[in-house]
N, CA, C, O and CB atoms as a CASP TS submission, in Angstrom:
PFRMAT TS
TARGET T0000
AUTHOR 0000-0000-0000
METHOD Language model
MODEL 1
PARENT N/A
ATOM      1  N   MET     1    -109.452 -70.793  45.705  1.00  0.00           N
ATOM      2  CA  MET     1    -110.099 -72.090  45.791  1.00  0.00           C
ATOM      3  C   MET     1    -111.557 -71.945  46.219  1.00  0.00           C
ATOM      4  O   MET     1    -112.405 -72.746  45.827  1.00  0.00           O
ATOM      5  CB  MET     1    -109.346 -72.994  46.765  1.00  0.00           C
ATOM      6  N   SER     2    -111.840 -70.940  47.008  1.00  0.00           N
ATOM      7  CA  SER     2    -113.220 -70.767  47.451  1.00  0.00           C
ATOM      8  C   SER     2    -114.113 -70.333  46.290  1.00  0.00           C
ATOM      9  O   SER     2    -115.301 -70.654  46.274  1.00  0.00           O
ATOM     10  CB  SER     2    -113.291 -69.740  48.590  1.00  0.00           C
ATOM     11  N   ASN     3    -113.555 -69.606  45.319  1.00  0.00           N
ATOM     12  CA  ASN     3    -114.334 -69.237  44.135  1.00  0.00           C
ATOM     13  C   ASN     3    -114.728 -70.476  43.340  1.00  0.00           C
ATOM     14  O   ASN     3    -115.848 -70.580  42.839  1.00  0.00           O
ATOM     15  CB  ASN     3    -113.538 -68.267  43.245  1.00  0.00           C
ATOM     16  N   PHE     4    -113.800 -71.404  43.234  1.00  0.00           N
ATOM     17  CA  PHE     4    -114.074 -72.642  42.511  1.00  0.00           C
ATOM     18  C   PHE     4    -115.160 -73.460  43.217  1.00  0.00           C
ATOM     19  O   PHE     4    -116.070 -73.974  42.566  1.00  0.00           O
ATOM     20  CB  PHE     4    -112.788 -73.474  42.371  1.00  0.00           C
ATOM     21  N   THR     5    -115.070 -73.577  44.513  1.00  0.00           N
ATOM     22  CA  THR     5    -116.073 -74.304  45.291  1.00  0.00           C
ATOM     23  C   THR     5    -117.438 -73.636  45.155  1.00  0.00           C
ATOM     24  O   THR     5    -118.458 -74.309  45.006  1.00  0.00           O
ATOM     25  CB  THR     5    -115.660 -74.379  46.775  1.00  0.00           C
ATOM     26  N   SER     6    -117.445 -72.323  45.208  1.00  0.00           N
ATOM     27  CA  SER     6    -118.696 -71.585  45.046  1.00  0.00           C
ATOM     28  C   SER     6    -119.293 -71.813  43.656  1.00  0.00           C
ATOM     29  O   SER     6    -120.504 -71.978  43.509  1.00  0.00           O
ATOM     30  CB  SER     6    -118.465 -70.085  45.283  1.00  0.00           C
ATOM     31  N   LEU     7    -118.435 -71.821  42.651  1.00  0.00           N
ATOM     32  CA  LEU     7    -118.896 -72.074  41.285  1.00  0.00           C
ATOM     33  C   LEU     7    -119.537 -73.452  41.170  1.00  0.00           C
ATOM     34  O   LEU     7    -120.597 -73.596  40.562  1.00  0.00           O
ATOM     35  CB  LEU     7    -117.732 -71.953  40.294  1.00  0.00           C
ATOM     36  N   ILE     8    -118.906 -74.455  41.746  1.00  0.00           N
ATOM     37  CA  ILE     8    -119.442 -75.819  41.689  1.00  0.00           C
ATOM     38  C   ILE     8    -120.785 -75.902  42.405  1.00  0.00           C
ATOM     39  O   ILE     8    -121.721 -76.516  41.892  1.00  0.00           O
ATOM     40  CB  ILE     8    -118.448 -76.816  42.312  1.00  0.00           C
ATOM     41  N   LYS     9    -120.890 -75.301  43.568  1.00  0.00           N
ATOM     42  CA  LYS     9    -122.148 -75.334  44.328  1.00  0.00           C
ATOM     43  C   LYS     9    -123.264 -74.621  43.572  1.00  0.00           C
ATOM     44  O   LYS     9    -124.380 -75.133  43.488  1.00  0.00           O
ATOM     45  CB  LYS     9    -121.957 -74.690  45.712  1.00  0.00           C
ATOM     46  N   GLU    10    -122.971 -73.446  43.021  1.00  0.00           N
ATOM     47  CA  GLU    10    -123.987 -72.692  42.275  1.00  0.00           C
ATOM     48  C   GLU    10    -124.390 -73.429  41.001  1.00  0.00           C
ATOM     49  O   GLU    10    -125.559 -73.415  40.614  1.00  0.00           O
ATOM     50  CB  GLU    10    -123.465 -71.286  41.927  1.00  0.00           C
ATOM     51  N   SER    11    -123.436 -74.063  40.362  1.00  0.00           N
ATOM     52  CA  SER    11    -123.747 -74.835  39.147  1.00  0.00           C
ATOM     53  C   SER    11    -124.658 -76.010  39.483  1.00  0.00           C
ATOM     54  O   SER    11    -125.598 -76.303  38.744  1.00  0.00           O
ATOM     55  CB  SER    11    -122.449 -75.344  38.473  1.00  0.00           C
ATOM     56  N   TRP    12    -124.382 -76.679  40.594  1.00  0.00           N
ATOM     57  CA  TRP    12    -125.210 -77.814  40.991  1.00  0.00           C
ATOM     58  C   TRP    12    -126.639 -77.361  41.283  1.00  0.00           C
ATOM     59  O   TRP    12    -127.593 -78.024  40.874  1.00  0.00           O
ATOM     60  CB  TRP    12    -124.610 -78.513  42.222  1.00  0.00           C
ATOM     61  N   VAL    13    -126.795 -76.248  41.979  1.00  0.00           N
ATOM     62  CA  VAL    13    -128.130 -75.719  42.260  1.00  0.00           C
ATOM     63  C   VAL    13    -128.840 -75.363  40.957  1.00  0.00           C
ATOM     64  O   VAL    13    -130.028 -75.647  40.799  1.00  0.00           O
ATOM     65  CB  VAL    13    -128.044 -74.480  43.182  1.00  0.00           C
ATOM     66  N   GLU    14    -128.128 -74.751  40.036  1.00  0.00           N
ATOM     67  CA  GLU    14    -128.717 -74.377  38.748  1.00  0.00           C
ATOM     68  C   GLU    14    -129.211 -75.610  37.994  1.00  0.00           C
ATOM     69  O   GLU    14    -130.322 -75.615  37.463  1.00  0.00           O
ATOM     70  CB  GLU    14    -127.695 -73.610  37.893  1.00  0.00           C
ATOM     71  N   VAL    15    -128.392 -76.643  37.950  1.00  0.00           N
ATOM     72  CA  VAL    15    -128.744 -77.851  37.192  1.00  0.00           C
ATOM     73  C   VAL    15    -129.883 -78.610  37.861  1.00  0.00           C
ATOM     74  O   VAL    15    -130.762 -79.130  37.174  1.00  0.00           O
ATOM     75  CB  VAL    15    -127.521 -78.767  37.047  1.00  0.00           C
ATOM     76  N   THR    16    -129.883 -78.682  39.179  1.00  0.00           N
ATOM     77  CA  THR    16    -130.898 -79.495  39.853  1.00  0.00           C
ATOM     78  C   THR    16    -132.219 -78.765  40.086  1.00  0.00           C
ATOM     79  O   THR    16    -133.261 -79.415  40.173  1.00  0.00           O
ATOM     80  CB  THR    16    -130.364 -79.971  41.166  1.00  0.00           C
ATOM     81  N   GLU    17    -132.207 -77.437  40.191  1.00  0.00           N
ATOM     82  CA  GLU    17    -133.433 -76.728  40.546  1.00  0.00           C
ATOM     83  C   GLU    17    -133.997 -75.820  39.456  1.00  0.00           C
ATOM     84  O   GLU    17    -135.197 -75.547  39.458  1.00  0.00           O
ATOM     85  CB  GLU    17    -133.187 -75.921  41.754  1.00  0.00           C
ATOM     86  N   HIS    18    -133.173 -75.346  38.531  1.00  0.00           N
ATOM     87  CA  HIS    18    -133.646 -74.346  37.583  1.00  0.00           C
ATOM     88  C   HIS    18    -133.730 -74.834  36.136  1.00  0.00           C
ATOM     89  O   HIS    18    -134.410 -74.215  35.317  1.00  0.00           O
ATOM     90  CB  HIS    18    -132.756 -73.162  37.643  1.00  0.00           C
ATOM     91  N   VAL    19    -133.061 -75.914  35.818  1.00  0.00           N
ATOM     92  CA  VAL    19    -133.075 -76.427  34.446  1.00  0.00           C
ATOM     93  C   VAL    19    -134.304 -77.292  34.250  1.00  0.00           C
ATOM     94  O   VAL    19    -134.630 -78.123  35.098  1.00  0.00           O
ATOM     95  CB  VAL    19    -131.786 -77.230  34.133  1.00  0.00           C
ATOM     96  N   THR    20    -134.995 -77.094  33.113  1.00  0.00           N
ATOM     97  CA  THR    20    -136.129 -77.955  32.784  1.00  0.00           C
ATOM     98  C   THR    20    -135.636 -79.005  31.809  1.00  0.00           C
ATOM     99  O   THR    20    -135.244 -78.693  30.684  1.00  0.00           O
ATOM    100  CB  THR    20    -137.326 -77.137  32.183  1.00  0.00           C
ATOM    101  N   TRP    21    -135.659 -80.242  32.247  1.00  0.00           N
ATOM    102  CA  TRP    21    -135.165 -81.328  31.414  1.00  0.00           C
ATOM    103  C   TRP    21    -136.307 -81.868  30.559  1.00  0.00           C
ATOM    104  O   TRP    21    -137.422 -82.024  31.056  1.00  0.00           O
ATOM    105  CB  TRP    21    -134.546 -82.452  32.280  1.00  0.00           C
ATOM    106  N   PRO    22    -136.052 -82.157  29.284  1.00  0.00           N
ATOM    107  CA  PRO    22    -137.120 -82.692  28.419  1.00  0.00           C
ATOM    108  C   PRO    22    -137.467 -84.130  28.802  1.00  0.00           C
ATOM    109  O   PRO    22    -136.674 -84.839  29.422  1.00  0.00           O
ATOM    110  CB  PRO    22    -136.693 -82.631  26.933  1.00  0.00           C
ATOM    111  N   LYS    23    -138.665 -84.533  28.418  1.00  0.00           N
ATOM    112  CA  LYS    23    -139.085 -85.916  28.653  1.00  0.00           C
ATOM    113  C   LYS    23    -138.365 -86.832  27.667  1.00  0.00           C
ATOM    114  O   LYS    23    -137.892 -86.397  26.617  1.00  0.00           O
ATOM    115  CB  LYS    23    -140.634 -86.064  28.516  1.00  0.00           C
ATOM    116  N   PHE    24    -138.296 -88.107  28.031  1.00  0.00           N
ATOM    117  CA  PHE    24    -137.577 -89.073  27.194  1.00  0.00           C
ATOM    118  C   PHE    24    -138.194 -89.160  25.801  1.00  0.00           C
ATOM    119  O   PHE    24    -137.470 -89.293  24.815  1.00  0.00           O
ATOM    120  CB  PHE    24    -137.578 -90.459  27.854  1.00  0.00           C
ATOM    121  N   SER    25    -139.511 -89.087  25.709  1.00  0.00           N
ATOM    122  CA  SER    25    -140.177 -89.165  24.398  1.00  0.00           C
ATOM    123  C   SER    25    -139.803 -87.965  23.529  1.00  0.00           C
ATOM    124  O   SER    25    -139.645 -88.099  22.316  1.00  0.00           O
ATOM    125  CB  SER    25    -141.713 -89.235  24.571  1.00  0.00           C
ATOM    126  N   GLU    26    -139.662 -86.793  24.152  1.00  0.00           N
ATOM    127  CA  GLU    26    -139.238 -85.608  23.401  1.00  0.00           C
ATOM    128  C   GLU    26    -137.806 -85.773  22.900  1.00  0.00           C
ATOM    129  O   GLU    26    -137.485 -85.369  21.782  1.00  0.00           O
ATOM    130  CB  GLU    26    -139.354 -84.344  24.277  1.00  0.00           C
ATOM    131  N   LEU    27    -136.955 -86.360  23.720  1.00  0.00           N
ATOM    132  CA  LEU    27    -135.574 -86.610  23.300  1.00  0.00           C
ATOM    133  C   LEU    27    -135.521 -87.580  22.128  1.00  0.00           C
ATOM    134  O   LEU    27    -134.747 -87.389  21.190  1.00  0.00           O
ATOM    135  CB  LEU    27    -134.752 -87.157  24.468  1.00  0.00           C
ATOM    136  N   GLN    28    -136.345 -88.619  22.185  1.00  0.00           N
ATOM    137  CA  GLN    28    -136.377 -89.589  21.095  1.00  0.00           C
ATOM    138  C   GLN    28    -136.836 -88.926  19.797  1.00  0.00           C
ATOM    139  O   GLN    28    -136.243 -89.146  18.741  1.00  0.00           O
ATOM    140  CB  GLN    28    -137.301 -90.766  21.449  1.00  0.00           C
ATOM    141  N   ALA    29    -137.886 -88.119  19.874  1.00  0.00           N
ATOM    142  CA  ALA    29    -138.407 -87.459  18.683  1.00  0.00           C
ATOM    143  C   ALA    29    -137.365 -86.509  18.098  1.00  0.00           C
ATOM    144  O   ALA    29    -137.179 -86.461  16.882  1.00  0.00           O
ATOM    145  CB  ALA    29    -139.700 -86.697  19.012  1.00  0.00           C
ATOM    146  N   SER    30    -136.694 -85.763  18.950  1.00  0.00           N
ATOM    147  CA  SER    30    -135.666 -84.841  18.475  1.00  0.00           C
ATOM    148  C   SER    30    -134.493 -85.592  17.864  1.00  0.00           C
ATOM    149  O   SER    30    -133.944 -85.168  16.847  1.00  0.00           O
ATOM    150  CB  SER    30    -135.180 -83.952  19.616  1.00  0.00           C
ATOM    151  N   SER    31    -134.111 -86.693  18.471  1.00  0.00           N
ATOM    152  CA  SER    31    -132.992 -87.485  17.948  1.00  0.00           C
ATOM    153  C   SER    31    -133.322 -88.067  16.584  1.00  0.00           C
ATOM    154  O   SER    31    -132.478 -88.069  15.688  1.00  0.00           O
ATOM    155  CB  SER    31    -132.630 -88.612  18.921  1.00  0.00           C
ATOM    156  N   ILE    32    -134.530 -88.554  16.422  1.00  0.00           N
ATOM    157  CA  ILE    32    -134.947 -89.107  15.134  1.00  0.00           C
ATOM    158  C   ILE    32    -134.972 -88.006  14.080  1.00  0.00           C
ATOM    159  O   ILE    32    -134.554 -88.229  12.944  1.00  0.00           O
ATOM    160  CB  ILE    32    -136.337 -89.779  15.249  1.00  0.00           C
ATOM    161  N   LEU    33    -135.452 -86.838  14.439  1.00  0.00           N
ATOM    162  CA  LEU    33    -135.482 -85.712  13.509  1.00  0.00           C
ATOM    163  C   LEU    33    -134.072 -85.337  13.068  1.00  0.00           C
ATOM    164  O   LEU    33    -133.838 -85.107  11.882  1.00  0.00           O
ATOM    165  CB  LEU    33    -136.176 -84.503  14.149  1.00  0.00           C
ATOM    166  N   VAL    34    -133.142 -85.274  13.994  1.00  0.00           N
ATOM    167  CA  VAL    34    -131.754 -84.937  13.663  1.00  0.00           C
ATOM    168  C   VAL    34    -131.149 -86.024  12.779  1.00  0.00           C
ATOM    169  O   VAL    34    -130.433 -85.714  11.828  1.00  0.00           O
ATOM    170  CB  VAL    34    -130.910 -84.756  14.950  1.00  0.00           C
ATOM    171  N   LEU    35    -131.423 -87.284  13.076  1.00  0.00           N
ATOM    172  CA  LEU    35    -130.905 -88.391  12.281  1.00  0.00           C
ATOM    173  C   LEU    35    -131.419 -88.319  10.848  1.00  0.00           C
ATOM    174  O   LEU    35    -130.638 -88.448   9.906  1.00  0.00           O
ATOM    175  CB  LEU    35    -131.290 -89.729  12.913  1.00  0.00           C
ATOM    176  N   VAL    36    -132.703 -88.118  10.676  1.00  0.00           N
ATOM    177  CA  VAL    36    -133.298 -88.055   9.336  1.00  0.00           C
ATOM    178  C   VAL    36    -132.759 -86.844   8.575  1.00  0.00           C
ATOM    179  O   VAL    36    -132.413 -86.958   7.399  1.00  0.00           O
ATOM    180  CB  VAL    36    -134.844 -87.989   9.425  1.00  0.00           C
ATOM    181  N   ALA    37    -132.686 -85.698   9.228  1.00  0.00           N
ATOM    182  CA  ALA    37    -132.170 -84.496   8.567  1.00  0.00           C
ATOM    183  C   ALA    37    -130.703 -84.687   8.168  1.00  0.00           C
ATOM    184  O   ALA    37    -130.294 -84.244   7.096  1.00  0.00           O
ATOM    185  CB  ALA    37    -132.317 -83.266   9.492  1.00  0.00           C
ATOM    186  N   SER    38    -129.923 -85.333   9.009  1.00  0.00           N
ATOM    187  CA  SER    38    -128.515 -85.585   8.694  1.00  0.00           C
ATOM    188  C   SER    38    -128.378 -86.526   7.500  1.00  0.00           C
ATOM    189  O   SER    38    -127.530 -86.314   6.634  1.00  0.00           O
ATOM    190  CB  SER    38    -127.792 -86.174   9.912  1.00  0.00           C
ATOM    191  N   LEU    39    -129.206 -87.558   7.453  1.00  0.00           N
ATOM    192  CA  LEU    39    -129.160 -88.482   6.324  1.00  0.00           C
ATOM    193  C   LEU    39    -129.549 -87.795   5.023  1.00  0.00           C
ATOM    194  O   LEU    39    -128.905 -88.005   3.995  1.00  0.00           O
ATOM    195  CB  LEU    39    -130.075 -89.669   6.578  1.00  0.00           C
ATOM    196  N   ILE    40    -130.587 -86.984   5.058  1.00  0.00           N
ATOM    197  CA  ILE    40    -131.009 -86.251   3.864  1.00  0.00           C
ATOM    198  C   ILE    40    -129.895 -85.313   3.398  1.00  0.00           C
ATOM    199  O   ILE    40    -129.600 -85.245   2.205  1.00  0.00           O
ATOM    200  CB  ILE    40    -132.305 -85.451   4.145  1.00  0.00           C
ATOM    201  N   PHE    41    -129.286 -84.602   4.319  1.00  0.00           N
ATOM    202  CA  PHE    41    -128.200 -83.688   3.980  1.00  0.00           C
ATOM    203  C   PHE    41    -127.009 -84.453   3.403  1.00  0.00           C
ATOM    204  O   PHE    41    -126.400 -84.003   2.432  1.00  0.00           O
ATOM    205  CB  PHE    41    -127.768 -82.886   5.218  1.00  0.00           C
ATOM    206  N   ALA    42    -126.672 -85.595   3.982  1.00  0.00           N
ATOM    207  CA  ALA    42    -125.553 -86.402   3.486  1.00  0.00           C
ATOM    208  C   ALA    42    -125.834 -86.916   2.074  1.00  0.00           C
ATOM    209  O   ALA    42    -124.938 -86.927   1.230  1.00  0.00           O
ATOM    210  CB  ALA    42    -125.281 -87.583   4.434  1.00  0.00           C
ATOM    211  N   ILE    43    -127.050 -87.333   1.818  1.00  0.00           N
ATOM    212  CA  ILE    43    -127.413 -87.803   0.476  1.00  0.00           C
ATOM    213  C   ILE    43    -127.312 -86.667  -0.529  1.00  0.00           C
ATOM    214  O   ILE    43    -126.787 -86.856  -1.626  1.00  0.00           O
ATOM    215  CB  ILE    43    -128.836 -88.393   0.469  1.00  0.00           C
ATOM    216  N   LEU    44    -127.813 -85.483  -0.164  1.00  0.00           N
ATOM    217  CA  LEU    44    -127.727 -84.339  -1.076  1.00  0.00           C
ATOM    218  C   LEU    44    -126.277 -83.957  -1.368  1.00  0.00           C
ATOM    219  O   LEU    44    -125.929 -83.693  -2.519  1.00  0.00           O
ATOM    220  CB  LEU    44    -128.471 -83.140  -0.489  1.00  0.00           C
ATOM    221  N   VAL    45    -125.444 -83.926  -0.358  1.00  0.00           N
ATOM    222  CA  VAL    45    -124.027 -83.599  -0.562  1.00  0.00           C
ATOM    223  C   VAL    45    -123.373 -84.672  -1.436  1.00  0.00           C
ATOM    224  O   VAL    45    -122.566 -84.349  -2.307  1.00  0.00           O
ATOM    225  CB  VAL    45    -123.283 -83.478   0.804  1.00  0.00           C
ATOM    226  N   GLY    46    -123.709 -85.926  -1.213  1.00  0.00           N
ATOM    227  CA  GLY    46    -123.172 -87.005  -2.039  1.00  0.00           C
ATOM    228  C   GLY    46    -123.590 -86.882  -3.493  1.00  0.00           C
ATOM    229  O   GLY    46    -122.782 -87.118  -4.391  1.00  0.00           O
ATOM    230  N   LEU    47    -124.841 -86.515  -3.736  1.00  0.00           N
ATOM    231  CA  LEU    47    -125.320 -86.335  -5.113  1.00  0.00           C
ATOM    232  C   LEU    47    -124.618 -85.169  -5.800  1.00  0.00           C
ATOM    233  O   LEU    47    -124.247 -85.270  -6.970  1.00  0.00           O
ATOM    234  CB  LEU    47    -126.835 -86.107  -5.124  1.00  0.00           C
ATOM    235  N   VAL    48    -124.435 -84.068  -5.085  1.00  0.00           N
ATOM    236  CA  VAL    48    -123.722 -82.924  -5.652  1.00  0.00           C
ATOM    237  C   VAL    48    -122.279 -83.307  -5.951  1.00  0.00           C
ATOM    238  O   VAL    48    -121.744 -82.932  -6.994  1.00  0.00           O
ATOM    239  CB  VAL    48    -123.770 -81.716  -4.692  1.00  0.00           C
ATOM    240  N   ASP    49    -121.649 -84.046  -5.053  1.00  0.00           N
ATOM    241  CA  ASP    49    -120.277 -84.511  -5.270  1.00  0.00           C
ATOM    242  C   ASP    49    -120.200 -85.417  -6.497  1.00  0.00           C
ATOM    243  O   ASP    49    -119.285 -85.289  -7.310  1.00  0.00           O
ATOM    244  CB  ASP    49    -119.756 -85.256  -4.026  1.00  0.00           C
ATOM    245  N   LEU    50    -121.149 -86.322  -6.630  1.00  0.00           N
ATOM    246  CA  LEU    50    -121.186 -87.218  -7.785  1.00  0.00           C
ATOM    247  C   LEU    50    -121.374 -86.431  -9.081  1.00  0.00           C
ATOM    248  O   LEU    50    -120.739 -86.733 -10.091  1.00  0.00           O
ATOM    249  CB  LEU    50    -122.311 -88.251  -7.625  1.00  0.00           C
ATOM    250  N   ALA    51    -122.241 -85.427  -9.050  1.00  0.00           N
ATOM    251  CA  ALA    51    -122.468 -84.605 -10.241  1.00  0.00           C
ATOM    252  C   ALA    51    -121.198 -83.854 -10.632  1.00  0.00           C
ATOM    253  O   ALA    51    -120.847 -83.808 -11.811  1.00  0.00           O
ATOM    254  CB  ALA    51    -123.616 -83.610  -9.999  1.00  0.00           C
ATOM    255  N   PHE    52    -120.517 -83.273  -9.671  1.00  0.00           N
ATOM    256  CA  PHE    52    -119.272 -82.568  -9.978  1.00  0.00           C
ATOM    257  C   PHE    52    -118.210 -83.530 -10.498  1.00  0.00           C
ATOM    258  O   PHE    52    -117.493 -83.211 -11.446  1.00  0.00           O
ATOM    259  CB  PHE    52    -118.754 -81.834  -8.739  1.00  0.00           C
ATOM    260  N   LYS    53    -118.107 -84.712  -9.877  1.00  0.00           N
ATOM    261  CA  LYS    53    -117.114 -85.692 -10.321  1.00  0.00           C
ATOM    262  C   LYS    53    -117.406 -86.125 -11.749  1.00  0.00           C
ATOM    263  O   LYS    53    -116.497 -86.187 -12.577  1.00  0.00           O
ATOM    264  CB  LYS    53    -117.096 -86.916  -9.384  1.00  0.00           C
ATOM    265  N   SER    54    -118.655 -86.422 -12.041  1.00  0.00           N
ATOM    266  CA  SER    54    -119.019 -86.841 -13.395  1.00  0.00           C
ATOM    267  C   SER    54    -118.767 -85.723 -14.396  1.00  0.00           C
ATOM    268  O   SER    54    -118.252 -85.962 -15.488  1.00  0.00           O
ATOM    269  CB  SER    54    -120.487 -87.271 -13.447  1.00  0.00           C
ATOM    270  N   GLY    55    -119.129 -84.514 -14.021  1.00  0.00           N
ATOM    271  CA  GLY    55    -118.900 -83.367 -14.910  1.00  0.00           C
ATOM    272  C   GLY    55    -117.428 -83.132 -15.168  1.00  0.00           C
ATOM    273  O   GLY    55    -117.035 -82.878 -16.307  1.00  0.00           O
ATOM    274  N   LEU    56    -116.613 -83.209 -14.143  1.00  0.00           N
ATOM    275  CA  LEU    56    -115.176 -83.005 -14.319  1.00  0.00           C
ATOM    276  C   LEU    56    -114.540 -84.157 -15.091  1.00  0.00           C
ATOM    277  O   LEU    56    -113.643 -83.931 -15.904  1.00  0.00           O
ATOM    278  CB  LEU    56    -114.493 -82.848 -12.959  1.00  0.00           C
ATOM    279  N   ASP    57    -114.991 -85.389 -14.850  1.00  0.00           N
ATOM    280  CA  ASP    57    -114.479 -86.523 -15.629  1.00  0.00           C
ATOM    281  C   ASP    57    -114.806 -86.350 -17.108  1.00  0.00           C
ATOM    282  O   ASP    57    -113.962 -86.609 -17.966  1.00  0.00           O
ATOM    283  CB  ASP    57    -115.067 -87.850 -15.108  1.00  0.00           C
ATOM    284  N   LEU    58    -116.011 -85.918 -17.405  1.00  0.00           N
ATOM    285  CA  LEU    58    -116.420 -85.675 -18.787  1.00  0.00           C
ATOM    286  C   LEU    58    -115.594 -84.543 -19.399  1.00  0.00           C
ATOM    287  O   LEU    58    -115.172 -84.630 -20.552  1.00  0.00           O
ATOM    288  CB  LEU    58    -117.923 -85.338 -18.856  1.00  0.00           C
ATOM    289  N   PHE    59    -115.370 -83.500 -18.634  1.00  0.00           N
ATOM    290  CA  PHE    59    -114.593 -82.355 -19.114  1.00  0.00           C
ATOM    291  C   PHE    59    -113.148 -82.761 -19.403  1.00  0.00           C
ATOM    292  O   PHE    59    -112.605 -82.414 -20.452  1.00  0.00           O
ATOM    293  CB  PHE    59    -114.626 -81.212 -18.082  1.00  0.00           C
ATOM    294  N   TYR    60    -112.529 -83.490 -18.484  1.00  0.00           N
ATOM    295  CA  TYR    60    -111.133 -83.878 -18.660  1.00  0.00           C
ATOM    296  C   TYR    60    -110.948 -84.952 -19.727  1.00  0.00           C
ATOM    297  O   TYR    60    -109.893 -85.023 -20.358  1.00  0.00           O
ATOM    298  CB  TYR    60    -110.572 -84.366 -17.350  1.00  0.00           C
ATOM    299  N   SER    61    -111.956 -85.781 -19.932  1.00  0.00           N
ATOM    300  CA  SER    61    -111.828 -86.809 -20.965  1.00  0.00           C
ATOM    301  C   SER    61    -111.951 -86.235 -22.364  1.00  0.00           C
ATOM    302  O   SER    61    -111.576 -86.895 -23.333  1.00  0.00           O
ATOM    303  CB  SER    61    -112.871 -87.883 -20.764  1.00  0.00           C
ATOM    304  N   SER    62    -112.470 -85.018 -22.492  1.00  0.00           N
ATOM    305  CA  SER    62    -112.593 -84.396 -23.809  1.00  0.00           C
ATOM    306  C   SER    62    -111.279 -83.827 -24.303  1.00  0.00           C
ATOM    307  O   SER    62    -111.205 -83.400 -25.455  1.00  0.00           O
ATOM    308  CB  SER    62    -113.632 -83.306 -23.773  1.00  0.00           C
ATOM    309  N   PHE    63    -110.246 -83.802 -23.491  1.00  0.00           N
ATOM    310  CA  PHE    63    -108.934 -83.289 -23.921  1.00  0.00           C
ATOM    311  C   PHE    63    -108.014 -84.405 -24.256  1.00  0.00           C
ATOM    312  O   PHE    63    -106.867 -84.168 -24.637  1.00  0.00           O
ATOM    313  CB  PHE    63    -108.305 -82.420 -22.854  1.00  0.00           C
TER
END
């Protein structure tokens, strides 16, 4: 149990004294970047899926 208590105390010191937290504006910019990149990736995957579906529908309708 003392190892667990020591771990918690050391973790708290690490988080409060040694971690550099980003500013709120940096978090907003990063979040917007991730959102835009995710949307672009989702659109590209959707277009590829649509192309494969159309191609396979065309292929199967020829039989």
